[in-house]
Structure formats: C-alpha cells, structure tokens
TIFIKOL-502362 format. One record per residue: x, y, z of N, C-alpha, C in turn. Coordinates in steps of 0.2 Angstrom, whole numbers, padded with zeros to 4 digits, always signed. Each point is the difference from the previous one (the first is absolute). Last residue first. Example, Ala and Ser with C-alpha at 12.3 -4.5 7.8 and 13.67 -1.06 7.14 Angstrom:
# residues 2
+0064-0011+0035+0004+0006+0001-0004+0005+0003;+0002-0028+0000-0004+0006+0000+0004+0006+0000;
This chain:
# residues 304
-0118-0311+0008-0005-0003+0004-0001+0005+0006;+0008+0009-0024+0003-0004+0005-0006-0002+0005;+0006+0012-0026-0005-0002+0005+0003-0005+0005;+0012+0021-0015+0000-0007+0002-0006-0002+0004;+0008+0021-0010-0006-0002-0002-0001-0008+0002;+0014+0021+0013+0001-0006-0004-0007-0002-0003;+0015+0021+0013-0007-0002-0002+0001-0005-0005;+0020+0005+0018-0003+0001-0007-0007-0002+0000;+0023+0006+0018-0007-0002-0001-0002+0002-0007;+0022+0004+0011-0001-0006-0005-0007-0002-0001;+0007+0017+0017+0001+0002-0007-0001-0005-0005;-0010+0004+0025+0004-0005-0004+0000+0002-0007;-0009+0015+0015+0004-0004+0005+0004-0005-0004;-0013+0015-0012+0002+0005+0005+0005-0004+0005;-0013-0012-0017+0007+0002-0002+0003+0006+0005;-0023-0008+0002+0005-0005+0002+0007+0002-0001;-0018+0014-0007+0000-0001+0008+0006-0005+0002;-0005+0002-0023+0004+0006+0002+0000+0000+0008;-0013-0017-0010+0008-0001-0002+0004+0006+0003;-0024+0002+0001+0003-0005+0005+0007-0001-0001;-0011+0012-0016+0001+0004+0006+0003-0004+0006;-0005-0010-0021+0006+0004+0000+0001+0004+0006;-0019-0013-0002+0006-0004+0001+0006+0004+0000;-0020+0010-0005+0001-0001+0007+0006-0004+0002;-0005+0004-0023+0002+0007+0003+0000-0001+0008;-0007-0019-0014+0007+0002-0001+0002+0006+0004;-0020-0015+0008+0001+0005-0005+0008+0002+0000;-0011-0025+0007+0003+0007+0003+0001+0004-0006;-0019-0018-0003+0007+0001-0001+0002+0006+0003;-0023-0008+0009+0003+0001-0006+0008+0001+0000;-0021-0015+0014+0005+0005+0000+0003+0001-0007;-0017-0016+0006-0002+0006-0002+0005+0006+0000;+0004-0023+0008-0002+0000-0007-0002+0006-0003;+0008-0008+0023+0003+0006-0003-0002+0000-0008;-0007-0017+0017-0002+0007+0002+0003+0005-0003;-0007-0025-0008+0006+0004+0001-0002+0007+0002;-0010-0027+0001-0001+0007-0001+0006+0004+0001;-0002-0026-0009+0002+0004+0005-0002+0007-0002;+0001-0022-0012-0006+0001+0003+0001+0005+0007;+0016-0006-0019+0001-0004+0007-0006+0001+0004;+0001+0011-0021+0001-0007-0002+0001-0005+0007;-0003+0024+0001-0006-0003-0002+0001-0008-0001;+0018+0014+0005-0004-0001+0006-0007-0004-0002;+0015+0007-0017+0003-0006+0004-0004-0001+0006;-0005+0018-0013-0003-0006-0003+0003-0006+0004;+0008+0022+0004-0007-0002+0003-0003-0006-0002;+0022+0013-0005+0000-0007+0003-0007-0002+0002;+0007+0022-0008-0001-0005-0006+0000-0007+0003;+0001+0023+0010-0005-0005+0002-0001-0005-0005;+0022+0016+0009-0005+0000-0005-0005-0006+0002;+0023+0017+0010-0006-0005+0001-0004+0000-0006;+0027+0007+0002-0007+0002-0002-0005-0006+0002;+0024+0007+0013-0003-0005-0005-0007+0002-0001;+0025+0010+0009-0007+0001+0001-0004-0003-0005;+0026-0005+0008-0005+0000-0005-0007+0001+0003;+0028+0003+0005-0006-0001+0003-0006+0002-0005;+0028-0008+0002-0005+0003-0004-0006-0001+0004;+0021-0006+0009+0002+0003-0006-0005+0003-0004;-0002+0001+0026+0000-0005-0005+0003+0003-0006;+0005+0009+0026-0004+0001-0007+0001-0006-0004;+0000+0003+0028+0004-0002-0006-0004+0000-0006;-0007+0008+0021+0002-0007+0001+0004-0003-0005;-0011+0023+0001+0003-0001+0007+0003-0007+0001;-0011+0006-0020+0005+0005+0001+0004-0001+0006;-0020-0013-0005+0006-0002-0004+0006+0005+0001;-0020+0005+0012+0003-0006+0002+0006-0002-0004;-0012+0018-0007+0004+0002+0006+0003-0006+0003;-0015-0003-0018+0006+0004-0002+0005+0001+0006;-0022-0009+0004+0005-0005-0003+0007+0003-0002;-0017+0015+0008+0002-0005+0005+0005-0005-0002;-0011+0014-0016+0005+0004+0004+0003-0005+0006;-0017-0008-0013+0006+0000-0004+0005+0004+0004;-0021-0001+0010+0003-0007+0000+0007+0000-0004;-0013+0020+0001+0003-0001+0007+0003-0007+0000;-0012+0007-0019+0006+0003+0000+0004-0001+0007;-0017-0018-0011+0000+0007+0004+0007+0003+0000;-0008-0022-0010+0002+0005-0004+0000+0007+0003;-0006-0024+0008+0007+0002+0000+0002+0006-0003;-0024-0006+0004+0004-0004+0004+0008+0002+0000;-0018+0011-0012-0003-0001+0006+0004-0005+0005;+0005-0002-0026-0004+0006+0003-0003-0002+0007;+0024-0009-0010-0007-0002+0001-0004+0005+0003;+0025-0006-0011-0004+0006+0001-0007-0002+0000;+0023-0014+0006-0005+0001-0005-0005+0006+0002;+0027-0006+0003-0006+0002+0004-0005+0001-0005;+0027-0011+0002-0006+0002-0004-0006+0001+0005;+0030-0001-0001-0006+0000+0004-0006+0002-0005;+0025-0012-0003-0005+0005-0003-0006-0001+0005;+0028-0007+0004-0007+0000+0001-0004+0005-0004;+0025-0015+0006-0003+0005-0005-0008-0001+0001;+0018-0004+0020-0004-0003-0005-0003+0005-0005;+0013+0001+0022+0003+0003-0006-0004-0003-0007;-0004-0003+0025+0004-0005-0003+0003+0003-0007;-0016+0012+0012+0006+0000+0004+0005-0005-0003;-0022+0002-0008+0004+0006-0002+0007-0001+0003;-0016-0016+0007+0002-0001-0007+0005+0006-0002;-0010+0002+0021+0005-0005+0000+0003-0001-0007;-0018+0014+0002+0006+0003+0004+0005-0005-0001;-0021-0007-0007+0003+0005-0005+0007+0002+0003;-0013-0014+0014+0004-0003-0005+0003+0004-0006;-0014+0009+0017+0006-0002+0003+0004-0004-0005;-0021+0008-0007+0004+0005+0001+0007-0002+0003;-0017-0016-0003+0002+0003-0006+0005+0005+0001;-0009-0011+0019+0005-0004-0004+0002+0004-0006;-0018+0010+0011+0006+0000+0004+0006-0004-0003;-0024+0005-0007+0005+0001-0004+0007+0000+0004;-0026-0013+0002+0004+0005+0002+0007+0001-0004;-0024-0010-0010+0006-0002+0004+0003+0006+0002;-0019+0000-0014-0002-0005+0005+0006-0002+0004;-0003+0018-0017+0003-0006-0003-0001-0006+0005;-0010+0022+0003+0000-0001-0007+0003-0006-0002;+0000+0006+0023-0007+0001-0002-0001-0002-0008;+0021+0001+0011-0003-0006+0002-0007+0001-0002;+0013+0018-0004+0003-0006-0004-0004-0006+0002;-0005+0020+0012-0002+0000-0007+0002-0006-0004;+0009+0002+0021-0008-0001+0001-0003+0000-0007;+0023+0006+0002-0001-0007+0002-0007-0002+0000;+0012+0019-0016-0003+0000+0006-0002-0008+0002;+0010+0005-0021+0005+0001+0006-0004-0001+0006;-0004-0011-0025-0003+0005+0005+0005+0000+0006;+0007-0012-0020-0006+0002-0002-0003+0006+0004;+0023-0013-0009-0002+0004+0006-0006+0004-0002;+0016-0022-0011-0006+0004+0001-0001+0004+0007;+0021-0009-0017-0002+0000+0007-0006+0004+0001;+0018-0014-0017-0006+0005-0001-0004+0000+0006;+0027-0007-0004-0006-0001+0003-0005+0005-0002;+0024-0012-0010-0004+0006+0001-0006-0002+0004;+0017-0016-0005+0003+0006-0002-0003+0006+0001;+0001-0026+0013-0005+0005-0004+0005+0006-0002;+0007-0020+0013-0002-0002-0007-0004+0005-0004;+0007+0002+0024+0006-0002-0004-0001-0001-0007;-0019+0004+0016+0005+0006-0002+0006-0002-0004;-0018-0014+0010+0000+0000-0007+0005+0006-0002;-0004-0005+0023+0002-0006-0003+0001+0000-0008;-0008+0018+0014+0007-0001+0001+0002-0006-0004;-0023+0005+0002+0004+0004-0005+0007-0001+0000;-0012-0012+0016-0002-0002-0006+0004+0004-0006;+0002+0006+0023+0004-0006-0002-0001-0003-0007;-0013+0018+0012+0006+0002-0004+0004-0006-0002;-0026-0002+0003+0006+0001+0004+0006+0001-0004;-0023+0009-0010+0002-0006+0003+0006+0001+0004;-0011+0015-0019-0004-0001+0007+0001-0007+0002;+0008+0012-0021+0005+0000+0006-0004-0001+0007;-0006+0001-0025-0003+0005+0004+0004+0000+0007;+0010-0007-0026-0003-0002+0006-0003+0006+0004;+0015-0011-0023-0006+0005+0001-0004-0002+0007;+0026-0005-0011-0005-0002+0004-0005+0005+0001;+0020-0007-0019-0004+0005+0003-0005-0003+0005;+0024-0008-0015-0007-0002+0004-0002+0006+0004;+0018-0008-0022-0002+0005+0005-0007-0002+0003;+0017-0018-0011-0006+0004-0001-0001+0004+0005;+0018-0018-0003+0001+0007-0002-0006+0004-0002;+0002-0022+0010+0000+0000-0007+0001+0006-0003;-0002-0003+0023+0005-0004-0002+0001-0001-0007;-0018+0012+0009+0006+0004+0001+0006-0004-0002;-0021-0011+0000+0001+0005-0006+0006+0004+0001;-0005-0015+0017+0002-0004-0006+0000+0005-0006;-0006+0009+0021+0007-0003+0000+0002-0003-0006;-0022+0007+0003+0004+0006-0001+0008-0002+0000;-0017-0017+0004+0000+0003-0007+0005+0005-0001;-0003-0007+0022+0004-0005-0004+0000+0002-0007;-0012+0013+0015+0007+0001+0001+0004-0005-0004;-0024-0001-0001+0003+0006-0002+0007+0001+0000;-0010-0019+0010-0001+0000-0007+0003+0006-0003;-0002+0000+0023+0005-0005-0002+0000+0000-0007;-0016+0015+0010+0007+0002+0000+0005-0005-0002;-0025+0007-0003+0003-0006-0002+0008+0000+0001;-0012+0019+0005-0005-0005+0003+0002-0007-0002;+0010+0019-0009+0003-0002+0005-0004-0004+0005;-0008+0011-0020+0005-0005-0002+0003-0003+0006;-0024+0011-0003+0006+0002+0003+0005-0006+0000;-0019+0007-0019+0000-0002+0007+0006+0003+0004;+0011+0000-0017-0006-0003+0003-0006+0003-0001;+0028-0003-0008-0005+0004+0002-0005-0004+0003;+0026+0001-0011-0004-0004+0004-0005+0004+0004;+0016+0004-0024-0003+0003+0006-0005-0006+0004;+0022+0001-0019-0006-0003+0003-0002+0003+0006;+0015+0012-0020+0000-0006+0004-0006-0003+0001;+0016+0024-0011-0006-0004+0001+0001-0006+0004;+0017+0015-0008-0003+0003+0006-0007-0004+0002;+0016-0004-0019+0004+0001+0005-0003+0002+0007;-0013-0015-0018+0004+0005-0001+0005+0001+0006;-0020-0015-0007+0000+0004+0006+0005+0006+0000;-0007-0018-0017-0002+0007+0000+0001+0004+0006;+0006-0024-0002+0003+0004-0006-0002+0007+0000;-0008-0016+0016+0006+0004+0002+0003+0003-0006;-0020-0015+0003-0001+0007-0002+0006+0004+0001;-0003-0024+0006-0001+0001-0007+0000+0007-0002;+0002-0007+0023+0006+0001-0004-0001+0001-0008;-0018-0005+0015+0002+0007+0001+0006+0001-0004;-0008-0022+0002-0004+0004-0004+0002+0007+0000;+0012-0014+0014+0001-0002-0007-0004+0004-0005;-0004+0002+0024+0006+0003-0002+0002-0001-0008;-0018-0012+0009-0002+0007+0000+0006+0004-0002;+0003-0022+0005-0004+0001-0007-0001+0007-0001;+0010-0005+0021+0004-0002-0006-0003+0001-0006;-0013+0002+0019+0004+0006-0001+0005-0001-0005;-0024-0013-0001+0007+0000+0003+0004+0006-0001;-0027+0001+0001+0005-0001-0005+0007-0001+0004;-0029+0004+0002+0006-0002+0003+0005-0002-0005;-0021+0018-0002+0002-0007-0001+0007-0001+0003;-0022+0019-0005+0004-0003+0005+0002-0007-0001;-0021+0010-0010+0005+0004+0001+0004-0002+0006;-0018-0010-0019+0003-0001+0006+0006+0004+0001;-0023+0003-0016+0007-0001+0000+0002-0001+0008;-0023+0000-0019+0003-0001+0007+0007-0001+0000;-0012+0002-0021-0003+0005+0004+0002+0000+0008;+0005-0012-0023+0005+0002+0005-0003+0006+0004;-0012-0015-0015+0001+0007-0002+0005+0003+0004;-0007-0023+0004+0002+0001-0007+0001+0007-0003;+0002-0014+0025-0003+0006-0003+0002+0001-0007;+0008-0017+0016-0006-0002-0004-0003+0006-0004;+0020+0002+0015+0001-0005-0005-0006-0001-0005;-0003+0013+0019+0005+0004-0005+0001-0005-0006;-0012-0008+0018-0004+0004-0004+0004+0004-0005;+0011-0014+0016-0004-0004-0005-0004+0004-0004;+0015+0006+0019+0002+0002-0007-0004-0004-0005;+0001+0002+0025+0002-0006-0003+0002+0001-0007;-0008+0014+0020+0005+0002-0005+0003-0006-0003;-0019+0001+0016+0006-0004+0001+0006+0003-0004;-0024+0012+0010+0004-0002-0006+0006-0003+0002;-0017+0010+0014+0000-0007-0001+0004-0002-0006;-0003+0023+0006+0004-0003+0006+0000-0008-0001;-0012+0015-0016+0007-0001-0001+0004-0004+0006;-0026+0001-0009+0004+0000+0006+0007-0001-0001;-0015+0003-0019-0005+0000+0006+0004+0001+0006;+0007+0007-0026+0002-0004+0006-0005+0001+0006;-0006+0001-0027+0004+0003+0004+0001-0004+0007;-0013+0002-0027+0004-0004+0005+0004+0004+0004;-0022+0012-0010+0006-0004-0003+0003-0005+0006;-0019+0016+0002+0006+0004-0001+0006-0005-0003;-0021-0009+0007-0002+0004-0005+0006+0005-0002;+0007-0022+0012-0006+0003+0000-0001+0005-0005;+0017-0021+0010-0002+0004-0005-0007+0002+0001;+0024-0009+0015-0007+0000-0002-0002+0004-0006;+0023-0012+0015-0003+0004-0005-0007-0001-0001;+0011-0012+0017+0002+0007+0001-0003+0005-0005;+0000-0026+0005-0006+0004-0002+0001+0008+0002;+0017-0019+0002-0004+0003+0006-0006+0004-0002;+0014-0011-0017-0001-0005+0005-0004+0002+0007;+0000+0008-0027+0002+0003+0006-0002-0005+0006;-0006-0001-0024+0006-0004+0002+0002+0002+0007;-0018+0010-0011-0002-0007+0000+0006-0004+0003;+0002+0024-0004-0005-0002+0005-0001-0007+0001;+0013+0007-0018+0004+0002+0006-0005-0002+0006;-0009-0002-0022+0005-0004+0001+0004+0000+0007;-0019+0014-0011-0001-0004+0006+0006-0005+0001;-0004+0018-0017-0001-0007-0002-0001-0005+0006;+0003+0026-0006-0005-0003+0004-0001-0007-0002;+0018+0015-0006-0005-0001-0005-0006-0004+0003;+0021+0018+0008-0004-0005+0002-0005-0001-0006;+0017+0018+0002+0002-0007-0003-0005-0005+0001;-0003+0021+0010+0000+0001-0007+0002-0006-0004;+0001+0001+0024-0007+0000-0002+0000+0000-0008;+0019-0009+0017+0000+0005-0006-0007+0000-0003;+0013-0008+0025-0005-0002-0005-0001+0006-0005;+0019-0011+0018-0002+0006-0003-0005-0002-0006;+0012-0012+0024-0004-0001-0007-0002+0007-0002;+0022-0007+0017-0007+0003-0001-0003-0002-0007;+0021-0010+0019-0003+0002-0006-0007+0003+0000;+0014+0004+0022-0001-0006-0004-0003+0002-0007;+0005+0016+0017+0006-0005+0000-0001-0007-0003;-0011+0027-0004-0001-0007+0003+0006-0004-0001;+0000+0022-0011+0000+0000+0008+0000-0007+0003;+0000+0007-0024+0006-0002+0003+0000+0000+0007;-0018+0006-0015+0001-0007+0000+0007-0002+0003;-0007+0023-0002-0004-0004+0006+0001-0007-0001;+0012+0022-0009+0001-0007-0002-0004-0004+0006;+0001+0023+0001-0001-0001-0007+0001-0007-0002;-0007+0014+0024+0004-0005-0004-0002-0001-0007;-0009+0014+0019+0001+0002-0007+0004-0005-0004;-0004-0002+0024-0006+0001-0003+0000+0001-0007;+0018-0014+0014-0001+0007-0002-0007+0000-0004;+0013-0017+0015-0007+0000-0003-0002+0007-0002;+0024-0017+0007-0004+0007+0000-0006-0001-0003;+0015-0018+0001-0002+0001+0006-0003+0007+0002;+0002-0018-0023+0002+0007+0003-0003+0000+0007;+0003-0017-0024-0001+0000+0008+0003+0007+0002;+0009-0013-0022-0006+0001+0002-0001+0000+0008;+0019+0009-0020-0001-0005+0005-0007+0001+0003;+0012+0007-0024-0005+0002+0006-0001-0006+0004;+0020+0010-0018-0004-0006+0002-0004+0002+0006;+0012+0013-0022-0002+0000+0007-0004-0006+0001;+0020+0011-0017-0005-0005+0001-0002-0001+0007;+0012+0022-0014+0000-0005+0005-0006-0005-0002;+0016+0023-0009-0005-0005-0002+0000-0006+0005;+0009+0024+0010+0001-0004-0006-0006-0004-0002;+0001+0007+0026+0004+0003-0006+0000-0005-0006;-0021-0003+0016+0007+0001+0001+0003+0003-0006;-0022-0006-0002+0002-0004+0006+0007+0000+0002;-0013+0009-0020-0003+0003+0006+0003-0003+0006;+0003-0006-0024+0004+0006+0002-0002+0003+0006;-0002-0026-0012-0003+0005+0004+0005+0006+0001;-0001-0023-0013+0001+0006-0003-0002+0006+0004;-0011-0023+0007+0006+0001-0004+0000+0008-0003;-0012-0016+0021-0001+0005-0005+0007+0002-0003;-0014-0021+0015+0007+0003-0002-0002+0005-0006;-0015-0011+0022+0001+0001-0007+0007+0002-0001;-0008-0010+0021-0006+0003-0003+0000+0001-0008;+0012-0018+0019+0001+0005-0004-0006+0002-0004;+0013-0014+0021-0007+0001-0002+0000+0006-0004;+0021-0017+0005-0003+0006+0001-0007+0000-0003;+0019-0020+0009-0005+0003-0005-0002+0007+0002;+0022-0020+0003-0004+0005+0003-0004+0003-0005;
C-alpha cells in the first residue's frame, strides 16, 4: 500500500501535544481561500519553481517533453501547467535546484520506518501527527500507517477538517490517540463561500467523535473577513458547549508568510495583502470564546 506524501516535518511543537513528527498527506477536498499550504490541495504531484535559484541555463526548458516551460524577458517559467506530466525530468536536470516536485508516493511500511527514526525524542506525550491536505482523503493508507505506528507504541494524532463520511473517521478511531479537529466557520452558507464545501459532515462528525470519548483539540484559524468575526466565534463556542467540549480549543493566528508558495505554483492568493491578526483583537475573541468554552486559548499556531 502506498501514500502520496507532501513532506515530513520533524521536531514540531504545533501539531498536537509534545514534540512530534508530522507527515503531510497530499490532497484536500476543501479549497479554503486563505490556505497556508496550497501545494497540499491537489491530489497529484506539483512542480514548484524557485525564481531566486534559476540560473537561466535553459536545461529544464530543453528537456521538457511537452514544452510546458518557456523563457522570456522575465526568465524561465511555466507556459501551461495543465500540460505538465510531472515526470520530474526538469527537476533532475536543473543544476540550481530551482524546480522541486512536491508530492511523492511511498509505501506505508517504508514511511512507518522513516517516522520511527524519531521516536527517541517523542517523550511521554509526543508522537506522530498525520496531517495534510486532508489526511482522510487517503483513508486506507492513513489507517494502515496509524495502525502500524500504534503497534510500535507511538502516539498518533490525526489533523483533520472532518469533511467526509463518518465511516472514514470511525475506521481510524482505534489507532488514534488524539484528533486535531478544524472548525473554521459555523454558518453553512459562509462556510461554503470561503471553503467551497458545506459543513454538515464536519459538524456531525464532531458530535459523533466527541460521543466516542475521543481526545479532541479543536482549532479555528483567525482569518479577517472570513472566520474572525465575533458572531462566528460565538456560534462555534455555543456549538461546542451544546455538543461536547474538547480538551482544548485553539484560536490560531493567520499570517501571510506563505505568499511565496502561491508564486511558486503560479497562483494568485486573495489573502496576500491581509495582515496578521492583532494580538489585542485575538485576546478579545478568546474572551468571547471562554464565556462558553473555558478551554479556549489564543495560539500562535498557523493552521490551514
């Protein structure tokens, strides 16, 4: 069994309790306008082009079988990404490492062995976090990996937006020690406007997950004009109060440090001019949240 993996991040303190190694699965069924990891959305590998590393040698352009890469006064760039085969020939040929292929297939067994190399620093409360993209868009690989890690005594966290059938979440439940569960927007219409999907599954799956007694941390990104309204925070808080409180509710800071990722993918980012949420306003939202959910905290963690 194979998984399509975007990256592995070690020594993370932002993806659950303790020190963790986070493996990012590629592919997401949400399309949040503010996404900090646009390279994680597609369900196939993507090419990232780094302009600052390009030495204008034409090597990538000359070897491209579909003529996807061209050169003009601005340098080498993609003419039409839709024709890219993601064959990786340009990556191998580039002497300046100016092109990177994001997303590779790896067997679940090999991935498990790679992750186990880090177990020495996990301690009593750390472990491995399966994230994305949306990790549960590769449910068989994710569940098998969680099962293998659990068998080796490693704590497993699942970072998810919960937008899928309950049966997928239920399948991984026996092998997960904690869930990092995104609740972004409570209003259904607003949720669909900003993420392109309805939130019915998300809210229903949260209720079911809490009912199982699972350990859950809820995370809400603070996005100006989308999620950071007091009405939204209050609505989520009332939902949590009425349907089961999580262990922790993180209100997460937005930042625009990912804007270069959009440039590397030839994408325009609608939130590139947005500023980081001011601490004073975030603290105000935290106070609103704590009226209903005492475990709410303001976190510097950046989430999708």
